[in-house]
One Martini backbone bead per residue (centre of mass of N, CA, C, O) as a GRO file, in nm:
protein
  538
    1MET     BB    1   0.538  -1.786   1.305
    2THR     BB    2   0.712  -1.613   1.119
    3ASN     BB    3   0.744  -1.327   0.956
    4LYS     BB    4   0.794  -1.449   0.680
    5GLN     BB    5   0.547  -1.649   0.679
    6ILE     BB    6   0.335  -1.423   0.720
    7LEU     BB    7   0.392  -1.255   0.474
    8GLN     BB    8   0.341  -1.482   0.269
    9ALA     BB    9   0.043  -1.533   0.362
   10MET     BB   10  -0.046  -1.222   0.322
   11SER     BB   11  -0.012  -1.142   0.020
   12GLY     BB   12  -0.289  -1.240  -0.097
   13LEU     BB   13  -0.454  -1.075   0.112
   14MET     BB   14  -0.346  -0.799   0.021
   15ALA     BB   15  -0.439  -0.818  -0.269
   16GLY     BB   16  -0.739  -0.848  -0.214
   17MET     BB   17  -0.774  -0.572  -0.051
   18PHE     BB   18  -0.677  -0.397  -0.285
   19VAL     BB   19  -0.910  -0.462  -0.467
   20ALA     BB   20  -1.143  -0.365  -0.289
   21ILE     BB   21  -1.044  -0.076  -0.272
   22LEU     BB   22  -1.029  -0.021  -0.583
   23ALA     BB   23  -1.331  -0.043  -0.633
   24GLY     BB   24  -1.401   0.233  -0.488
   25THR     BB   25  -1.154   0.445  -0.570
   26VAL     BB   26  -1.138   0.444  -0.890
   27VAL     BB   27  -1.440   0.585  -0.915
   28ALA     BB   28  -1.449   0.850  -0.771
   29ASN     BB   29  -1.346   1.049  -1.011
   30ALA     BB   30  -1.547   0.909  -1.234
   31LEU     BB   31  -1.846   0.945  -1.152
   32PRO     BB   32  -1.931   1.215  -1.271
   33ARG     BB   33  -1.877   1.121  -1.564
   34ILE     BB   34  -2.061   0.867  -1.570
   35ILE     BB   35  -2.332   1.005  -1.495
   36ALA     BB   36  -2.329   1.200  -1.730
   37ASP     BB   37  -2.309   0.994  -1.964
   38LEU     BB   38  -2.577   0.830  -1.852
   39GLY     BB   39  -2.796   1.038  -1.746
   40ALA     BB   40  -2.798   1.067  -1.441
   41SER     BB   41  -2.848   1.107  -1.106
   42GLN     BB   42  -2.783   1.179  -0.776
   43SER     BB   43  -2.909   0.917  -0.681
   44SER     BB   44  -2.732   0.732  -0.858
   45TYR     BB   45  -2.465   0.817  -0.742
   46THR     BB   46  -2.522   0.697  -0.464
   47TRP     BB   47  -2.593   0.398  -0.554
   48VAL     BB   48  -2.318   0.317  -0.670
   49VAL     BB   49  -2.212   0.312  -0.381
   50THR     BB   50  -2.432   0.177  -0.201
   51SER     BB   51  -2.462  -0.103  -0.333
   52GLU     BB   52  -2.184  -0.212  -0.244
   53LEU     BB   53  -2.220  -0.168   0.059
   54LEU     BB   54  -2.476  -0.332   0.100
   55ALA     BB   55  -2.369  -0.606  -0.003
   56MET     BB   56  -2.136  -0.618   0.204
   57THR     BB   57  -2.293  -0.594   0.453
   58ALA     BB   58  -2.498  -0.836   0.421
   59THR     BB   59  -2.242  -1.069   0.372
   60VAL     BB   60  -2.047  -1.080   0.617
   61PRO     BB   61  -2.192  -1.287   0.807
   62LEU     BB   62  -2.200  -1.516   0.599
   63TRP     BB   63  -1.903  -1.550   0.556
   64GLY     BB   64  -1.846  -1.613   0.858
   65LYS     BB   65  -2.004  -1.879   0.851
   66LEU     BB   66  -1.861  -2.029   0.612
   67ALA     BB   67  -1.577  -2.039   0.764
   68ASP     BB   68  -1.684  -2.283   0.950
   69LEU     BB   69  -1.723  -2.492   0.692
   70PHE     BB   70  -1.507  -2.385   0.507
   71ASN     BB   71  -1.242  -2.302   0.329
   72GLN     BB   72  -1.095  -1.993   0.343
   73LYS     BB   73  -0.936  -1.981   0.081
   74LEU     BB   74  -1.167  -2.054  -0.103
   75LEU     BB   75  -1.345  -1.806  -0.026
   76LEU     BB   76  -1.149  -1.588  -0.115
   77GLN     BB   77  -1.144  -1.675  -0.419
   78LEU     BB   78  -1.441  -1.636  -0.463
   79SER     BB   79  -1.444  -1.336  -0.404
   80LEU     BB   80  -1.263  -1.258  -0.641
   81ALA     BB   81  -1.433  -1.376  -0.868
   82LEU     BB   82  -1.674  -1.188  -0.823
   83PHE     BB   83  -1.525  -0.938  -0.883
   84VAL     BB   84  -1.458  -0.998  -1.179
   85VAL     BB   85  -1.748  -1.008  -1.271
   86GLY     BB   86  -1.835  -0.724  -1.187
   87SER     BB   87  -1.618  -0.567  -1.349
   88LEU     BB   88  -1.709  -0.650  -1.631
   89VAL     BB   89  -1.997  -0.548  -1.619
   90ALA     BB   90  -1.929  -0.260  -1.564
   91GLY     BB   91  -1.750  -0.201  -1.822
   92PHE     BB   92  -2.017  -0.284  -2.012
   93SER     BB   93  -2.204  -0.057  -1.942
   94GLN     BB   94  -2.516   0.120  -2.071
   95ASP     BB   95  -2.635   0.162  -1.777
   96VAL     BB   96  -2.709   0.228  -1.449
   97VAL     BB   97  -2.845  -0.044  -1.372
   98THR     BB   98  -2.606  -0.227  -1.448
   99LEU     BB   99  -2.403  -0.088  -1.267
  100ILE     BB  100  -2.541  -0.152  -1.000
  101ILE     BB  101  -2.543  -0.450  -1.020
  102SER     BB  102  -2.234  -0.487  -1.037
  103ARG     BB  103  -2.179  -0.368  -0.759
  104VAL     BB  104  -2.311  -0.588  -0.605
  105ILE     BB  105  -2.117  -0.817  -0.688
  106GLN     BB  106  -1.869  -0.667  -0.567
  107GLY     BB  107  -1.981  -0.660  -0.277
  108ILE     BB  108  -1.990  -0.958  -0.220
  109GLY     BB  109  -1.676  -0.991  -0.253
  110ALA     BB  110  -1.604  -0.779  -0.031
  111GLY     BB  111  -1.736  -0.921   0.202
  112GLY     BB  112  -1.546  -1.158   0.209
  113LEU     BB  113  -1.277  -1.007   0.248
  114THR     BB  114  -1.353  -0.847   0.504
  115ALA     BB  115  -1.404  -1.099   0.683
  116LEU     BB  116  -1.162  -1.307   0.621
  117ALA     BB  117  -0.910  -1.133   0.668
  118GLN     BB  118  -0.947  -1.106   0.976
  119ILE     BB  119  -0.977  -1.395   1.053
  120VAL     BB  120  -0.701  -1.493   0.946
  121MET     BB  121  -0.522  -1.302   1.112
  122ALA     BB  122  -0.622  -1.414   1.394
  123ALA     BB  123  -0.538  -1.713   1.344
  124VAL     BB  124  -0.198  -1.646   1.289
  125ILE     BB  125  -0.200  -1.386   1.485
  126PRO     BB  126  -0.108  -1.240   1.763
  127PRO     BB  127  -0.214  -0.966   1.913
  128ARG     BB  128   0.066  -0.851   1.987
  129ARG     BB  129   0.145  -0.867   1.660
  130LEU     BB  130  -0.102  -0.741   1.499
  131GLY     BB  131  -0.041  -0.444   1.474
  132LYS     BB  132   0.180  -0.451   1.269
  133TYR     BB  133  -0.005  -0.579   1.041
  134ALA     BB  134  -0.227  -0.374   1.052
  135GLY     BB  135  -0.038  -0.150   0.953
  136ILE     BB  136   0.010  -0.282   0.673
  137PHE     BB  137  -0.288  -0.280   0.593
  138GLY     BB  138  -0.309   0.026   0.617
  139ALA     BB  139  -0.106   0.076   0.386
  140VAL     BB  140  -0.273  -0.066   0.164
  141PHE     BB  141  -0.512   0.111   0.193
  142ALA     BB  142  -0.359   0.377   0.119
  143VAL     BB  143  -0.252   0.288  -0.162
  144GLY     BB  144  -0.532   0.234  -0.277
  145THR     BB  145  -0.648   0.520  -0.224
  146VAL     BB  146  -0.434   0.666  -0.394
  147ALA     BB  147  -0.430   0.504  -0.664
  148GLY     BB  148  -0.725   0.507  -0.749
  149PRO     BB  149  -0.779   0.811  -0.818
  150LEU     BB  150  -0.537   0.842  -1.006
  151ILE     BB  151  -0.613   0.626  -1.206
  152GLY     BB  152  -0.902   0.724  -1.266
  153GLY     BB  153  -0.827   1.003  -1.368
  154VAL     BB  154  -0.642   0.919  -1.602
  155LEU     BB  155  -0.844   0.744  -1.755
  156VAL     BB  156  -1.062   0.968  -1.800
  157ASP     BB  157  -0.851   1.174  -1.949
  158THR     BB  158  -0.816   0.931  -2.150
  159SER     BB  159  -0.952   0.894  -2.456
  160TRP     BB  160  -0.854   0.585  -2.519
  161LEU     BB  161  -1.009   0.480  -2.260
  162GLY     BB  162  -1.172   0.558  -1.991
  163TRP     BB  163  -1.398   0.462  -1.745
  164ARG     BB  164  -1.407   0.152  -1.797
  165TRP     BB  165  -1.106   0.097  -1.691
  166CYS     BB  166  -1.176   0.123  -1.386
  167PHE     BB  167  -1.279  -0.191  -1.394
  168PHE     BB  168  -1.059  -0.351  -1.553
  169ILE     BB  169  -0.800  -0.305  -1.373
  170GLY     BB  170  -0.875  -0.512  -1.130
  171VAL     BB  171  -0.851  -0.800  -1.259
  172PRO     BB  172  -0.535  -0.870  -1.239
  173PHE     BB  173  -0.534  -0.844  -0.920
  174ALA     BB  174  -0.741  -1.070  -0.867
  175LEU     BB  175  -0.583  -1.300  -1.010
  176ALA     BB  176  -0.322  -1.271  -0.841
  177GLY     BB  177  -0.461  -1.332  -0.568
  178ILE     BB  178  -0.545  -1.623  -0.627
  179VAL     BB  179  -0.256  -1.731  -0.672
  180LEU     BB  180  -0.129  -1.643  -0.400
  181LEU     BB  181  -0.316  -1.808  -0.217
  182GLN     BB  182  -0.243  -2.088  -0.333
  183ARG     BB  183   0.077  -2.063  -0.255
  184THR     BB  184   0.077  -1.925   0.062
  185LEU     BB  185  -0.197  -2.032   0.191
  186LYS     BB  186  -0.220  -2.226   0.492
  187LEU     BB  187  -0.522  -2.405   0.586
  188PRO     BB  188  -0.719  -2.553   0.787
  189THR     BB  189  -1.006  -2.777   0.778
  190VAL     BB  190  -1.274  -2.704   0.992
  191ARG     BB  191  -1.523  -2.928   1.067
  192ARG     BB  192  -1.877  -2.846   1.131
  193GLU     BB  193  -2.180  -2.808   1.242
  194VAL     BB  194  -2.378  -2.584   1.030
  195LYS     BB  195  -2.642  -2.345   1.074
  196ILE     BB  196  -2.790  -2.139   0.853
  197ASP     BB  197  -2.962  -1.831   0.899
  198TRP     BB  198  -3.163  -1.745   0.650
  199LEU     BB  199  -3.400  -1.585   0.790
  200GLY     BB  200  -3.207  -1.381   0.930
  201ALA     BB  201  -3.076  -1.274   0.669
  202PHE     BB  202  -3.338  -1.179   0.524
  203LEU     BB  203  -3.428  -0.977   0.742
  204ILE     BB  204  -3.174  -0.795   0.754
  205VAL     BB  205  -3.172  -0.714   0.451
  206GLY     BB  206  -3.451  -0.611   0.427
  207GLY     BB  207  -3.446  -0.389   0.645
  208VAL     BB  208  -3.203  -0.233   0.541
  209CYS     BB  209  -3.313  -0.178   0.253
  210ALA     BB  210  -3.565  -0.017   0.329
  211LEU     BB  211  -3.408   0.217   0.464
  212LEU     BB  212  -3.221   0.292   0.226
  213ILE     BB  213  -3.440   0.360   0.010
  214TRP     BB  214  -3.554   0.586   0.167
  215THR     BB  215  -3.295   0.771   0.209
  216SER     BB  216  -3.245   0.801  -0.100
  217LEU     BB  217  -3.548   0.902  -0.210
  218ALA     BB  218  -3.605   1.103  -0.021
  219GLY     BB  219  -3.675   1.419  -0.157
  220ASN     BB  220  -3.705   1.311  -0.465
  221SER     BB  221  -3.930   1.085  -0.540
  222PHE     BB  222  -4.022   1.185  -0.251
  223ASP     BB  223  -4.145   1.268   0.037
  224TRP     BB  224  -4.079   1.254   0.367
  225ALA     BB  225  -4.389   1.315   0.402
  226SER     BB  226  -4.522   0.996   0.329
  227TRP     BB  227  -4.632   0.692   0.238
  228GLN     BB  228  -4.355   0.582   0.154
  229THR     BB  229  -4.216   0.636   0.424
  230ALA     BB  230  -4.400   0.471   0.604
  231ALA     BB  231  -4.368   0.195   0.458
  232LEU     BB  232  -4.049   0.167   0.477
  233VAL     BB  233  -4.015   0.205   0.778
  234ALA     BB  234  -4.204  -0.018   0.874
  235THR     BB  235  -4.073  -0.254   0.728
  236GLY     BB  236  -3.787  -0.221   0.852
  237VAL     BB  237  -3.863  -0.243   1.153
  238VAL     BB  238  -4.008  -0.519   1.140
  239LEU     BB  239  -3.777  -0.693   1.018
  240LEU     BB  240  -3.570  -0.629   1.252
  241ALA     BB  241  -3.738  -0.730   1.478
  242ALA     BB  242  -3.762  -1.021   1.366
  243ALA     BB  243  -3.454  -1.065   1.361
  244VAL     BB  244  -3.411  -1.053   1.670
  245PHE     BB  245  -3.595  -1.289   1.737
  246VAL     BB  246  -3.450  -1.513   1.559
  247GLU     BB  247  -3.160  -1.474   1.675
  248SER     BB  248  -3.243  -1.553   1.980
  249ARG     BB  249  -3.320  -1.871   1.858
  250ALA     BB  250  -3.086  -1.948   1.707
  251ALA     BB  251  -2.833  -2.173   1.678
  252GLU     BB  252  -2.701  -1.995   1.411
  253PRO     BB  253  -2.651  -1.695   1.411
  254ILE     BB  254  -2.552  -1.423   1.231
  255ILE     BB  255  -2.607  -1.245   1.501
  256PRO     BB  256  -2.478  -1.286   1.802
  257LEU     BB  257  -2.621  -1.154   2.090
  258ASP     BB  258  -2.423  -1.265   2.323
  259ILE     BB  259  -2.171  -1.091   2.239
  260PHE     BB  260  -2.286  -0.816   2.387
  261ARG     BB  261  -2.189  -0.887   2.678
  262ASN     BB  262  -1.937  -0.774   2.574
  263ARG     BB  263  -1.813  -0.477   2.622
  264THR     BB  264  -1.593  -0.445   2.401
  265VAL     BB  265  -1.778  -0.533   2.165
  266SER     BB  266  -2.001  -0.318   2.200
  267LEU     BB  267  -1.809  -0.058   2.174
  268THR     BB  268  -1.663  -0.133   1.903
  269THR     BB  269  -1.924  -0.146   1.739
  270LEU     BB  270  -2.022   0.133   1.785
  271ALA     BB  271  -1.769   0.276   1.674
  272SER     BB  272  -1.769   0.156   1.401
  273PHE     BB  273  -2.043   0.272   1.307
  274LEU     BB  274  -1.953   0.569   1.345
  275VAL     BB  275  -1.702   0.568   1.164
  276GLY     BB  276  -1.852   0.491   0.907
  277ILE     BB  277  -2.013   0.745   0.880
  278ALA     BB  278  -1.777   0.951   0.892
  279MET     BB  279  -1.585   0.837   0.669
  280PHE     BB  280  -1.795   0.840   0.425
  281ALA     BB  281  -1.861   1.142   0.451
  282GLY     BB  282  -1.551   1.233   0.397
  283THR     BB  283  -1.502   1.064   0.099
  284VAL     BB  284  -1.724   1.034  -0.122
  285PHE     BB  285  -1.777   1.363  -0.169
  286LEU     BB  286  -1.502   1.497  -0.232
  287SER     BB  287  -1.464   1.459  -0.535
  288GLN     BB  288  -1.709   1.625  -0.616
  289TYR     BB  289  -1.604   1.884  -0.497
  290PHE     BB  290  -1.345   1.917  -0.664
  291GLN     BB  291  -1.490   1.918  -0.952
  292ILE     BB  292  -1.740   2.113  -0.912
  293SER     BB  293  -1.650   2.339  -0.702
  294LEU     BB  294  -1.328   2.361  -0.805
  295GLY     BB  295  -1.276   2.263  -1.115
  296LYS     BB  296  -1.144   1.984  -1.140
  297SER     BB  297  -0.987   1.721  -1.243
  298PRO     BB  298  -0.960   1.391  -1.188
  299THR     BB  299  -0.662   1.396  -1.137
  300VAL     BB  300  -0.639   1.630  -0.943
  301ALA     BB  301  -0.834   1.519  -0.739
  302GLY     BB  302  -0.648   1.284  -0.659
  303LEU     BB  303  -0.415   1.470  -0.552
  304MET     BB  304  -0.584   1.623  -0.327
  305SER     BB  305  -0.614   1.352  -0.136
  306LEU     BB  306  -0.320   1.298  -0.018
  307PRO     BB  307  -0.328   1.410   0.275
  308MET     BB  308  -0.530   1.198   0.392
  309ILE     BB  309  -0.366   0.942   0.301
  310GLY     BB  310  -0.113   1.016   0.454
  311GLY     BB  311  -0.220   1.016   0.738
  312LEU     BB  312  -0.322   0.717   0.732
  313LEU     BB  313  -0.059   0.584   0.671
  314VAL     BB  314   0.113   0.679   0.916
  315SER     BB  315  -0.084   0.610   1.161
  316SER     BB  316  -0.115   0.308   1.111
  317THR     BB  317   0.179   0.225   1.111
  318VAL     BB  318   0.276   0.350   1.381
  319ALA     BB  319   0.068   0.239   1.569
  320GLY     BB  320   0.117  -0.056   1.512
  321GLN     BB  321   0.414  -0.064   1.614
  322LEU     BB  322   0.357   0.047   1.907
  323ILE     BB  323   0.170  -0.180   1.995
  324SER     BB  324   0.371  -0.417   1.957
  325SER     BB  325   0.594  -0.289   2.156
  326THR     BB  326   0.397  -0.212   2.417
  327GLY     BB  327   0.074  -0.310   2.434
  328LYS     BB  328  -0.066  -0.040   2.382
  329TRP     BB  329  -0.403   0.094   2.265
  330LYS     BB  330  -0.610   0.304   2.369
  331ILE     BB  331  -0.462   0.589   2.309
  332TYR     BB  332  -0.516   0.552   1.992
  333LEU     BB  333  -0.818   0.560   1.996
  334VAL     BB  334  -0.863   0.833   2.137
  335SER     BB  335  -0.684   1.011   1.954
  336GLY     BB  336  -0.831   0.940   1.691
  337ALA     BB  337  -1.110   1.052   1.769
  338VAL     BB  338  -1.020   1.339   1.820
  339ILE     BB  339  -0.896   1.399   1.540
  340MET     BB  340  -1.148   1.329   1.366
  341THR     BB  341  -1.334   1.540   1.492
  342ALA     BB  342  -1.172   1.784   1.419
  343GLY     BB  343  -1.149   1.746   1.113
  344LEU     BB  344  -1.453   1.751   1.058
  345GLY     BB  345  -1.510   2.028   1.177
  346LEU     BB  346  -1.319   2.185   0.981
  347LEU     BB  347  -1.461   2.081   0.714
  348SER     BB  348  -1.735   2.231   0.768
  349THR     BB  349  -1.597   2.528   0.658
  350ILE     BB  350  -1.622   2.477   0.372
  351ASP     BB  351  -1.585   2.590   0.029
  352ALA     BB  352  -1.528   2.725  -0.285
  353ASP     BB  353  -1.288   2.928  -0.128
  354THR     BB  354  -1.090   2.729  -0.015
  355HIS     BB  355  -0.788   2.681   0.076
  356PHE     BB  356  -0.566   2.423   0.021
  357GLY     BB  357  -0.406   2.430   0.279
  358LEU     BB  358  -0.638   2.394   0.468
  359LEU     BB  359  -0.768   2.142   0.343
  360SER     BB  360  -0.518   1.962   0.391
  361LEU     BB  361  -0.517   1.973   0.702
  362TYR     BB  362  -0.798   1.857   0.749
  363MET     BB  363  -0.752   1.588   0.597
  364ALA     BB  364  -0.517   1.486   0.766
  365LEU     BB  365  -0.656   1.471   1.031
  366MET     BB  366  -0.873   1.264   0.939
  367GLY     BB  367  -0.670   1.041   0.854
  368ILE     BB  368  -0.529   0.997   1.126
  369GLY     BB  369  -0.777   0.909   1.288
  370VAL     BB  370  -0.873   0.668   1.108
  371GLY     BB  371  -0.597   0.507   1.122
  372MET     BB  372  -0.616   0.470   1.448
  373LEU     BB  373  -0.902   0.306   1.447
  374MET     BB  374  -0.992   0.076   1.259
  375GLN     BB  375  -0.803  -0.178   1.331
  376ASN     BB  376  -0.793  -0.137   1.651
  377LEU     BB  377  -1.084  -0.227   1.707
  378VAL     BB  378  -1.054  -0.512   1.626
  379LEU     BB  379  -0.822  -0.585   1.817
  380ALA     BB  380  -0.973  -0.539   2.080
  381ALA     BB  381  -1.190  -0.758   2.030
  382GLN     BB  382  -1.014  -1.012   1.974
  383ASN     BB  383  -0.861  -1.001   2.253
  384ASP     BB  384  -1.166  -1.047   2.429
  385VAL     BB  385  -1.209  -1.326   2.297
  386PRO     BB  386  -1.266  -1.624   2.219
  387ALA     BB  387  -1.164  -1.813   1.960
  388HIS     BB  388  -1.468  -1.923   1.882
  389GLU     BB  389  -1.546  -1.587   1.845
  390LEU     BB  390  -1.385  -1.442   1.619
  391GLY     BB  391  -1.568  -1.450   1.375
  392ALA     BB  392  -1.808  -1.305   1.502
  393ALA     BB  393  -1.668  -1.044   1.599
  394THR     BB  394  -1.552  -0.961   1.326
  395SER     BB  395  -1.826  -0.955   1.160
  396VAL     BB  396  -1.969  -0.749   1.337
  397LEU     BB  397  -1.783  -0.515   1.287
  398SER     BB  398  -1.796  -0.509   0.981
  399PHE     BB  399  -2.094  -0.481   0.957
  400PHE     BB  400  -2.128  -0.202   1.123
  401ARG     BB  401  -1.932  -0.032   0.955
  402SER     BB  402  -2.086  -0.080   0.679
  403LEU     BB  403  -2.357   0.023   0.778
  404GLY     BB  404  -2.273   0.305   0.833
  405GLY     BB  405  -2.165   0.372   0.551
  406THR     BB  406  -2.439   0.314   0.406
  407ILE     BB  407  -2.610   0.519   0.562
  408GLY     BB  408  -2.438   0.769   0.528
  409THR     BB  409  -2.440   0.772   0.217
  410SER     BB  410  -2.751   0.784   0.179
  411VAL     BB  411  -2.825   1.026   0.354
  412LEU     BB  412  -2.610   1.241   0.256
  413GLY     BB  413  -2.695   1.221  -0.042
  414ALA     BB  414  -2.985   1.339   0.012
  415ILE     BB  415  -2.886   1.600   0.144
  416LEU     BB  416  -2.722   1.707  -0.089
  417ALA     BB  417  -2.934   1.723  -0.310
  418ASN     BB  418  -3.119   1.925  -0.152
  419ARG     BB  419  -2.908   2.146  -0.093
  420VAL     BB  420  -2.832   2.202  -0.392
  421ALA     BB  421  -3.122   2.277  -0.485
  422SER     BB  422  -3.157   2.525  -0.285
  423GLU     BB  423  -2.905   2.682  -0.375
  424MET     BB  424  -2.968   2.712  -0.674
  425ALA     BB  425  -3.231   2.855  -0.646
  426LYS     BB  426  -3.110   3.101  -0.488
  427GLY     BB  427  -2.907   3.181  -0.718
  428LEU     BB  428  -3.109   3.227  -0.938
  429SER     BB  429  -3.277   3.440  -0.800
  430GLU     BB  430  -3.031   3.645  -0.739
  431SER     BB  431  -2.971   3.663  -1.070
  432GLY     BB  432  -3.259   3.671  -1.229
  433ILE     BB  433  -3.341   3.387  -1.279
  434PRO     BB  434  -3.572   3.188  -1.390
  435VAL     BB  435  -3.786   2.974  -1.191
  436THR     BB  436  -3.846   2.636  -1.282
  437GLY     BB  437  -3.941   2.342  -1.147
  438GLY     BB  438  -3.752   2.426  -0.887
  439GLY     BB  439  -3.470   2.518  -1.050
  440HIS     BB  440  -3.395   2.207  -1.106
  441SER     BB  441  -3.184   1.928  -1.151
  442SER     BB  442  -3.092   1.585  -1.059
  443ALA     BB  443  -2.856   1.611  -1.227
  444VAL     BB  444  -2.530   1.586  -1.282
  445PRO     BB  445  -2.314   1.823  -1.376
  446ASP     BB  446  -2.151   1.941  -1.667
  447MET     BB  447  -1.898   2.176  -1.637
  448THR     BB  448  -1.809   2.203  -1.949
  449LYS     BB  449  -2.130   2.311  -2.040
  450LEU     BB  450  -2.132   2.563  -1.867
  451PRO     BB  451  -2.196   2.863  -1.814
  452GLU     BB  452  -2.052   3.089  -1.609
  453PRO     BB  453  -2.293   3.172  -1.419
  454MET     BB  454  -2.386   2.879  -1.360
  455LYS     BB  455  -2.111   2.770  -1.260
  456ASN     BB  456  -2.110   2.951  -0.997
  457ILE     BB  457  -2.364   2.832  -0.867
  458VAL     BB  458  -2.280   2.540  -0.852
  459GLU     BB  459  -2.018   2.571  -0.694
  460HIS     BB  460  -2.148   2.696  -0.441
  461ALA     BB  461  -2.354   2.466  -0.377
  462TYR     BB  462  -2.140   2.232  -0.335
  463GLY     BB  463  -1.979   2.366  -0.114
  464VAL     BB  464  -2.197   2.415   0.103
  465ALA     BB  465  -2.300   2.114   0.112
  466THR     BB  466  -2.040   1.973   0.197
  467GLY     BB  467  -1.997   2.118   0.466
  468ASP     BB  468  -2.263   2.001   0.591
  469LEU     BB  469  -2.181   1.708   0.599
  470PHE     BB  470  -1.951   1.747   0.813
  471LEU     BB  471  -2.135   1.861   1.023
  472ILE     BB  472  -2.308   1.600   1.055
  473ALA     BB  473  -2.053   1.396   1.114
  474THR     BB  474  -1.923   1.511   1.389
  475PRO     BB  475  -2.110   1.382   1.614
  476PHE     BB  476  -2.034   1.083   1.546
  477ALA     BB  477  -1.736   1.109   1.623
  478PHE     BB  478  -1.785   1.186   1.919
  479LEU     BB  479  -1.939   0.924   1.993
  480ALA     BB  480  -1.691   0.751   1.945
  481LEU     BB  481  -1.515   0.868   2.168
  482LEU     BB  482  -1.701   0.776   2.398
  483ALA     BB  483  -1.679   0.468   2.341
  484VAL     BB  484  -1.363   0.437   2.367
  485PHE     BB  485  -1.327   0.562   2.662
  486PHE     BB  486  -1.495   0.287   2.789
  487ILE     BB  487  -1.276   0.109   2.717
  488LYS     BB  488  -1.106  -0.168   2.842
  489GLU     BB  489  -0.776  -0.228   2.904
  490LYS     BB  490  -0.605  -0.514   2.774
  491PRO     BB  491  -0.388  -0.743   2.745
  492LEU     BB  492  -0.213  -0.880   2.502
  493GLN     BB  493  -0.195  -1.152   2.339
  494THR     BB  494   0.054  -1.425   2.244
  495THR     BB  495  -0.156  -1.592   2.087
  496SER     BB  496  -0.307  -1.740   1.853
  497GLY     BB  497  -0.612  -1.850   1.733
  498MET     BB  498  -0.530  -2.143   1.696
  499GLU     BB  499  -0.395  -2.188   1.964
  500ARG     BB  500  -0.640  -2.114   2.140
  501LEU     BB  501  -0.837  -2.327   2.019
  502ALA     BB  502  -0.665  -2.575   2.099
  503ALA     BB  503  -0.678  -2.516   2.398
  504GLU     BB  504  -0.988  -2.514   2.432
  505ASP     BB  505  -1.037  -2.805   2.317
  506ALA     BB  506  -0.865  -2.945   2.530
  507ALA     BB  507  -1.017  -2.858   2.779
  508VAL     BB  508  -1.285  -2.987   2.701
  509ALA     BB  509  -1.181  -3.275   2.672
  510THR     BB  510  -1.075  -3.302   2.966
  511ALA     BB  511  -1.340  -3.239   3.107
  512ALA     BB  512  -1.501  -3.486   2.968
  513THR     BB  513  -1.278  -3.725   3.078
  514ALA     BB  514  -1.292  -3.654   3.369
  515PRO     BB  515  -1.336  -3.761   3.669
  516ALA     BB  516  -1.546  -3.761   3.913
  517PRO     BB  517  -1.578  -3.642   4.199
  518ARG     BB  518  -1.600  -3.701   4.519
  519ASN     BB  519  -1.720  -3.669   4.808
  520GLY     BB  520  -1.489  -3.444   4.962
  521GLU     BB  521  -1.365  -3.379   4.673
  522ASP     BB  522  -1.184  -3.250   4.449
  523SER     BB  523  -1.065  -3.266   4.116
  524GLY     BB  524  -0.766  -3.378   4.249
  525GLY     BB  525  -0.840  -3.566   4.516
  526ARG     BB  526  -0.898  -3.376   4.740
  527ASP     BB  527  -0.992  -3.244   5.003
  528ALA     BB  528  -1.247  -3.065   5.094
  529ALA     BB  529  -1.364  -2.809   5.219
  530PRO     BB  530  -1.527  -2.722   5.471
  531GLY     BB  531  -1.865  -2.703   5.368
  532THR     BB  532  -1.834  -2.870   5.110
  533VAL     BB  533  -1.931  -2.992   4.781
  534GLY     BB  534  -1.892  -3.212   4.547
  535LEU     BB  535  -1.894  -3.245   4.213
  536LYS     BB  536  -2.105  -3.397   3.968
  537LYS     BB  537  -2.163  -3.592   3.705
  538ASP     BB  538  -2.427  -3.656   3.483
   0.00000   0.00000   0.00000
C-alpha cells in the first residue's frame, strides 16, 4: 500500500481512537464538578475513572479473539456504536451509579478500539514503516488529550451547556468514525474455527474485579486489615490462579501463556504494565490537583496540562519518524523510560505552592518520556512475533497496559483519599478547629462554597497528597526502565502483517504437500550427509 492509501485507510481508525481518548480526557476537568453536583464521594470519583478502565482492560483480549473470527472493520464499528450508547446514558445520568454503568459501556467500546486499532495497523503496515504511523497516532493521542480537557473545561464553565455535554460531544465524532471506516478501510475476512475461552475470560475478569474493588474501597468503606480485605484478596487470588490453570489447557486461551516464552513479548508486556501504572498515576489526578489545590477553573486546568501534552506530541511524532528512517528503536525506549522516571520524580516534589514554571517543566519531561514509550513498546513486540501471533501479542500488551492503569488508578485513588483525610484532620487540629467523626468527609469538596480558612486547609491537603502519588509512581517507572534495558534490539521487518501471514500460510501448505524424502536423501532429493538419516512423513 502507498502512503496515501494507508492514510486513507487509517482515517476512520484515527477518528475512532480520537473518540476513545476523548471519552477519558473530556471529563478529566469536569469530574470534580460532576462528583460535587451528584453529591458523591472521593471513592466514586475514582470509580468513574476506574470503571471505564476496568471494562476496557477486561474486554481487550476478547476483542482480539473476535478479530480472528469476524471482520475487523465490523468489530471496530460495533465498538464505536457501544461508545455512542454509553455516552448518551452518561449524559442523561441523574446519579453516580448510572454514570458508572455508562462508563462501563464506554469502556467495552474502548476495549475494542484499543485492541483492534493496533491489530489492523500491524496487518497493513510493515514494522519498518510502522514507526512513522505510530507517531501519527501518537499525535492523534496528544490532540485528543489536549482538546479533551479544554473542551470539557469550557463546557463546564458555560452555564447553558454544563458537564452533561462532556459526554454528548463525543457522539458526532463516533458516528463520523463509523462512516469513515465504512468508506476507507478495506480488510479481507479470514474465517477459521475459533473457540472463545469463556471460562478463562470469566475467571480473569472476576479475579481482577475482586482485587480492584478491594483496592478502591479499603481504607474508606472498610479497614485495610479486615475480613472484607481477606475475602476480596482471597477471591481475587483464587480466581486468577484458576484462570492460569484454565488458560494453560484451553485450545484458544484468552491470554496464550506460550507467547511469554518470547523474551521481547515478556519484557514489553512487563514494561507496558509498569508504564500504565506510572502514566495514569501522573495524569488522572492532576486535574483534581489543579482545581482543588491550585484553585483554578476547569478551563484553566485544561490549559495547564498543555506542557505535558506538548511533550508527548513532539516526542511520539519525532521518535516515530526517526525509527522509520533509521530502523533503530531501542534507544528511544530506554531514553523515554529515563525521562519519564525523572519527570515523575520531580513531580513528587510539588505542593500547593509550586511555581507553574517548574510544574510545566516537570510535566513536559513526563510527557516526553511517555510519548517515546507507549507505541514503540507495541512496535517492538509486533516486530518479533510470527504474523499469526500478531493479534495475541498486541492484545496482551494492551491488556496489561490497561490493567496497570486500572490498578494504578484504583490503588492511588484510595491512597489519595486517605492521605487527604489525614492532612485535613491535621490541618484542622493545628488551626484549633474541633475535629469530630474523623475530622473529614469523604466527599470531594466544592471549593467555591468553602470559607477561606477551610479552603486553605483543603488546598494544602490535596497538594501534599498529589505529590505523594507521584513519589509512589516513580519506582514503577524505574522498573519499566530496567525492563526495556534488557530487550534485545532486532532489525525491523519490511513486510506487513498480511504479507507475512500469507507467506507463513504458503510455507505451511508447501510443507504439507511436499513429498517425503527417501532414506539417504535430504528434502531436496540430494544425498544426505554421511551419518544422517532422512526424515519421513507420518
